[in-house]
C-alpha positions as CSV (number, residue, x, y, z in Angstrom):
1,M,0.0,0.0,0.0
2,N,1.3,3.5,-0.9
3,T,1.4,5.6,2.3
4,G,1.8,8.7,0.2
5,T,-1.5,8.1,-1.5
6,D,-3.1,7.3,1.8
7,R,-1.8,10.5,3.4
8,S,-3.0,12.5,0.4
9,R,-6.5,11.0,0.8
10,Q,-6.4,11.7,4.5
11,D,-5.3,15.3,3.9
12,A,-8.1,15.8,1.3
13,R,-10.8,14.4,3.6
14,Y,-9.6,16.6,6.4
15,R,-9.6,19.7,4.2
16,E,-13.1,18.9,3.0
17,A,-14.3,18.4,6.6
18,A,-12.6,21.5,7.9
19,A,-14.0,23.6,5.1
20,A,-17.5,22.4,5.7
21,H,-17.5,22.1,9.5
22,A,-14.9,24.5,11.0
23,R,-17.6,26.9,12.3
24,D,-19.6,23.9,13.7
25,L,-16.5,22.7,15.6
26,A,-15.9,26.2,17.0
27,R,-19.5,26.4,18.2
28,F,-19.4,22.8,19.6
29,A,-16.1,23.6,21.4
30,A,-17.8,26.6,23.0
31,G,-20.3,24.1,24.6
32,Y,-17.4,22.3,26.2
33,E,-15.2,25.1,27.3
34,R,-15.9,28.6,28.5
35,D,-12.3,29.9,28.8
36,P,-11.4,31.4,25.4
37,A,-7.7,30.3,25.5
38,R,-8.6,26.8,26.5
39,R,-11.4,26.8,23.9
40,R,-8.8,27.6,21.2
41,D,-6.7,24.7,22.4
42,L,-9.8,22.4,22.4
43,I,-10.6,23.5,18.8
44,Q,-7.0,22.7,17.8
45,D,-7.2,19.3,19.5
46,M,-10.5,18.6,17.6
47,H,-8.8,19.5,14.3
48,V,-5.8,17.3,15.0
49,A,-8.0,14.4,16.1
50,L,-10.2,14.9,13.0
51,W,-7.2,14.8,10.7
52,R,-5.9,11.6,12.4
53,S,-9.3,10.0,12.3
54,F,-9.4,10.1,8.5
55,A,-6.7,7.5,8.3
56,G,-9.5,5.0,9.4
57,F,-12.6,6.7,8.0
58,D,-14.5,4.0,6.1
59,E,-17.4,6.2,5.0
60,R,-20.0,4.1,6.8
61,C,-21.6,7.3,8.0
62,S,-21.8,10.8,6.6
63,L,-18.9,13.2,6.9
64,R,-21.0,15.4,9.2
65,T,-21.7,12.5,11.6
66,W,-18.0,11.6,11.5
67,V,-16.9,15.1,12.3
68,Y,-19.3,15.3,15.2
69,R,-18.4,11.9,16.5
70,V,-14.7,12.9,16.6
71,A,-15.5,16.3,18.2
72,H,-17.8,14.6,20.7
73,N,-15.0,12.2,21.8
74,V,-12.4,15.0,22.0
75,G,-14.9,17.2,24.0
76,A,-15.8,14.4,26.4
77,S,-12.1,13.7,27.0
78,H,-11.6,17.4,27.6
79,V,-14.4,17.5,30.2
80,Q,-13.0,14.4,32.0
81,R,-9.5,16.0,32.1
82,S,-11.0,19.2,33.4
83,L,-12.7,17.3,36.2
84,R,-9.5,15.5,37.1
85,D,-7.5,18.7,37.0
86,G,-10.0,20.4,39.3
87,N,-11.1,23.0,36.8
88,S,-14.5,24.2,37.9
89,L,-17.6,23.5,35.7
90,A,-19.9,25.4,38.1
91,L,-22.1,28.1,36.7
92,D,-20.2,31.3,36.3
93,A,-21.8,34.7,36.7
94,V,-22.8,36.1,33.4
95,A,-21.8,39.7,33.1
96,A,-23.0,41.8,30.1
97,R,-21.1,44.9,29.2
98,A,-23.3,47.1,27.2
99,D,-22.1,50.2,25.6
100,D,-24.4,53.2,25.1
101,G,-24.9,52.5,21.4
102,A,-25.7,48.8,21.9
103,D,-29.1,47.5,20.6
104,P,-31.2,46.3,23.5
105,A,-32.7,43.4,21.5
106,H,-29.2,42.2,20.7
107,I,-28.2,42.4,24.3
108,D,-31.3,40.5,25.4
109,R,-30.6,37.8,22.9
110,A,-27.0,37.6,23.9
111,L,-28.0,37.3,27.6
112,D,-30.5,34.6,26.8
113,L,-28.0,32.7,24.9
114,A,-25.4,33.1,27.6
115,R,-28.0,31.8,30.2
116,V,-28.8,28.8,28.1
117,M,-25.1,28.0,27.5
118,S,-24.4,28.4,31.2
119,L,-27.2,26.0,32.0
120,V,-25.9,23.5,29.4
121,H,-22.4,23.7,30.9
122,A,-23.9,22.7,34.2
123,L,-25.4,19.5,32.8
124,A,-23.8,16.1,33.4
125,P,-21.3,15.4,30.6
126,L,-23.4,12.9,28.6
127,D,-26.5,15.2,28.8
128,R,-24.4,18.2,27.8
129,E,-23.0,16.3,24.8
130,V,-26.5,15.3,23.7
131,M,-27.8,18.8,24.1
132,L,-24.9,20.3,22.2
133,L,-25.5,18.0,19.3
134,Y,-29.2,18.8,19.4
135,L,-28.4,22.5,19.3
136,E,-26.3,21.9,16.3
137,G,-29.4,20.6,14.5
138,L,-28.7,16.8,14.5
139,D,-31.6,14.5,14.8
140,A,-32.0,11.8,17.5
141,A,-30.7,9.0,15.3
142,A,-27.5,10.9,14.4
143,I,-27.0,12.0,18.0
144,G,-27.5,8.4,19.1
145,E,-24.9,7.2,16.6
146,I,-22.4,9.7,17.8
147,A,-23.0,9.3,21.5
148,G,-23.6,5.5,21.5
149,L,-27.2,5.8,22.6
150,S,-30.5,4.6,21.1
151,A,-32.5,7.3,19.2
152,R,-35.4,6.8,21.6
153,N,-33.0,7.4,24.6
154,V,-31.7,10.5,22.9
155,A,-35.2,11.8,22.2
156,T,-36.2,11.3,25.9
157,K,-33.1,13.0,27.1
158,V,-33.6,16.0,24.8
159,H,-37.2,16.3,25.9
160,R,-36.3,16.2,29.6
161,I,-33.4,18.6,29.2
162,K,-35.4,21.1,27.2
163,A,-38.1,21.0,30.0
164,L,-35.4,21.5,32.6
165,L,-33.8,24.4,30.7
166,A,-37.2,26.0,30.1
167,Q,-38.0,25.7,33.8
168,R,-34.7,27.2,34.9
169,I,-34.9,30.1,32.3
170,N,-38.6,30.9,33.1
171,P,-39.3,29.7,36.6
172,P,-42.9,29.4,37.5
173,E,-44.4,32.3,39.5
174,P,-44.9,31.5,43.2
175,S,-48.5,30.9,44.1
176,P,-50.1,33.6,46.3
């Protein structure tokens, strides 16, 4: 077997995946890591793992599913390392710095998104991974394939997490 040809194929697959999914990987990494410097390292780790993975890519799933599977594995390892290293995954205070010319609707949307992401960060690792994949627009079957769960289990988790997030974002009014 010609390793030069294999390496060329690996490089080409990586370039195709990176061109199509670099923004997805960056958003996905933001779901695993809040700190901007550590997030950049995580994105780099995802790209390295993705390139390496194409040495064994057999095209039994779509390129998108493969990219998310690799990113999921790297992200899960990152979370486990963070837990071992004692890095806090607790909810951080969300501070919005609005300048005088800022659009209030944009600020409200950014705050809502920050609240949702803060709550997603507080989920258990598997639930966080499922929700991040859901927020990326993957269906239950694709998420199940990536996370190693049944589509029914994924759908149940997504439904429960969405209800939990909705309850935490809009808590019920206390009864008089």
